[in-house]
N, C-alpha and C positions, 0 to 999 in steps of 0.2 A: 227563228229558224233553227232546227236542230244543227249542231256543229259536229264534224267528225275530224279525226286525226288524219294528216295527210302523209302517210307512210312514216319514215324515219326522219323527215325534214325538221320536225319540231313545230311545223305550222299545223293549223286547223282551219277548216272552211265550213260555212253553211252548206247544207246538201244542195242548194241551188247556186250554180255559178253562171257566169255570163259568157255567151258565145257572141263574139263581136263581128262575126261574119256578115251579118245582115243589116248592119247600120250603115248602109252605103246607098248610093243612088239606085243601083241595079235592083234593089229591093223597096224602091219608093220611100226611102228615108233620107231626109235632108240633113245636111250638116247641122243645123239649129236643132232638129230633133234628135239626132244623134247624141249631141252634148247634154241635152235635157235627159234623155233616157239614161245615159252613163251616170250622171249625177244623182238621179233618183234612185238608181240601183245601189250605189254606194251609201246613199242616206238610209236605204233599207237593209243595209248590212252585207250586201254582196261584195266579197273582196277578191275573188279569183276571176281573171279576164284573160279569155283565150283568143288569139287572133293569129294571123299569118300573112306574110308577103303576097301569097297567092290569091288572097280575097280581094276581088275586084281591083286587081293590079295595084295593091297597096293602099287602096283608100280606106279599108277597115283600120289598118294600123294608124294612118293619119288621123282619122277621126277620133280614135281612142286617145292618141297622143293629144290632140287638141283639148278634148274634154277634161283630161287630166291637168294639163297645163294651164288652162284658162281659169280653172278654179282652184289651183295649188293642190291637188288631190293625189299626186304621184305616190306620196308616202304612205297612202291609205290602202293600196292594192298590190295585189300580186299579178305580175304580167307574164304570161306564156306566149311565146310566139315560136315560129317553126323555120326550118329548112326543107325544101322539096329537092335541093340539089344533092346529088350523091357524091359530090367531090369536095375536098378540102378548100380549094380556091373558091369555087362557086358559092359554097356555103358561108365562108367568111365575107364574100361580097354581099349576099343576102343580109347577113347580120348587120353589116355596117348601114345598109339601106333601112333596115328595120329600125335600129336605133335613132337614125335620123327622123323618120317619120313618126316614131313614138315620142320624139323629143325627150330622150333620156339617154344616160350614159352606161346603163346596166339593165338587165332583165333578170327577173327571178328564175326563169325556166326556159330553156331552149330545147326544141323538140324536133326529132326526126319525123317528117310529115308523111303520113300515108304509106308506110312500108307494107307493100303487098305480096312480095315474092322473096323466095330465098335469094335469087339472083340479085335483086336489089340490095339485100343484106350483105351478101358478099361485096358488092361494089362499096358499100358504106364502110365496111371494116378493112378493105383492102388498102395497100399503101397509097396515100394520096386521096383516101376517101373522106367522106363527111365526118366520120368519127374523128378523125385528126383535128378537125375544125372545132368540134364540140369539146374536146379535151383541151385544146389549145385556149379557147375562149373561157373555160373554167378556171384553168391556171392564171389567167390574166385578171380574173375577177369580173369579167364582163358579164358572165352568167353565172348563177350560183348552183342551179340544178339542171341535170340532164334527163331528157324524157324521150319516149318513141310513141308513136301513135299507129294505129291499124284499124281498118274497116273490115277487111276481107277474110283472112284465114288466121286464126289464133296461134296456129303452129308456128308462123313466122316471128310474132312477138314473143312466144315461148322460146324459140332458139335465140333471139335477141338477148333475153335475160341470161342465157347461159353464157354469152359472149361478153357481157358487161353488165354490172349491177346498177342499172338505171333507177333514179330517183322515183320515177312515176311512169305511167302509161295511160294514154287516152286510147279508148277502145269503144267499139260499137255495142251498145248494150240495150238496144231496144228490146220490146217484146218480139218483134219480128226476128231480131238477131238470135233470139233464143232457139228458133227453128231450124236453122242451118249454120254451119261453122260457128258454133256458139262460143263466144268468149265467156259467157256466164258459166257454162260447164267445164270448158277447156283451160281458160287463161286465169280466172279469178281465184281458184283454190291455190295455184302455184304463186301467183303475185301476192296473195295475202300471206301465204307462208313465209315469203321473202320480205314482208313488210314493206311493199312498195305502194306508193300512192296511186290510186286508181281513179280516173276521171272517166265517167260515162258520157257517151255521145250518142247521136242518130236517136234521141229520146223519142221523137215523134215520127222516125222513120222517113224524113223528107216530106213530112205533112200527111203520109199515108194514114197514120194513126190519129189524124185531127177529130174524127168523130168520137174517138174515145180519150180526148185530151188529158183529162184529170187521171184516168186509170193508166195511161201510158206513162205519165211521169211518176205516179205512185209506184208502178212496177219497177222503174229504174231506181228510183230513191230506195226501194226495199232490199235491193242488192247489196252484198257486202263491199260497198265502194266508199271512197272518201267524199266525192261530190259528182254532180253532173252538169254539164254545160248544156244550156238551151239558147238557141238563137232567138234574139229579140230585135224586131224592126219598128216596134211601135210601143208607145206608152201603154196601150191597152193590153199588148201581149205580156210586157213586163209585169203589170199589175195582176194579171191572170195568173202568171207563173208565180208570182209572190204569195198569192192567195193559196195556191196548191200546196206550196213548200211550207208555209206557215201553219197549215192545218193537217200536215202529213201525218198518216197512220200507217205502219208497215202493212202490206198485203200478207194474208196468209197464204199457205200453200194451196188451199182449196180455192181461194179467190184468183190465185195466178192461173190455175188450170182452167177456171172458168173463162178468164180473159183470153187465154190461148185459143179456147174453142170458138171465141167470137171473132179472132182475127187470123186464123190459120188459113182461111181462104186467100189471105194476101201473100202467102209465101210462095211467090213465083218470080222467075227472073225479071219481069217487067217491074215489079215493086222493088225487089232487093237488088238494085242495080249495083251497089257498092260491094256486093260480094263477088262481083266479077273482077279478074285481075287487071283488066284493061280499063277499069273506071278510075277517074282521077277526081280528087277533092278540090274544088274551086279551079280557076284558070292559072295554071303555072305561068309565072312571069317570064316573058321570052326574053332571051339574051343572045 
């Protein structure tokens, strides 16, 4: 697989990275299957693993942690997990729980999860906000790099970059996202000028682009990003994703336009749910 630099971190990753949200019971993936899938992915060269405490109430983190611990593979991967809490204390509690479930004493990347509005951003950067937790964890060496994610409005993430030089950003970059509140148009040029690591997500638009599986992945890989995370709940999905990534050739501008023509009928609120400010990614852990 093609590898790309991850911003200014000094790391580089294959274009295909592992979204661990789906290696859970909720997606009909057993613990045994999850462990096999993670280890096959590492064998194939995938080194970037994205998870969160909100994914199936921590089961995603637990299974990723078990897979790495059982086969002594923690040192082979980069783990990114998140906080959906907007306060310092709440975020530090989430981090403590994440470390326990992941069976590790450190993570490479800690991310503000799904920041959708300017009001949330203000909460995060206010006194006692989550940003204090991120900076404290970094000072203590518990986390190495700080990140932010967003699905909805690129202007929120652009404002975040004005407030703090995040090492990376995880943003929605499916072909569908090109058509409204486009991170590709608005966010990528700025993030690349600032040399920030960019991770694409929503590659298959919550399954809506499944009929165009290879094209959907090819489109996102063709963007000026570091890598893209794709959810994988079965060995079959992993192998299919690997095949696309290993044979990747960039889309031309004409090919992108033709693809947009094929999928533009899906550009509606029923499909693009994550563009609504009241949409949440995963089920937040209740406290």
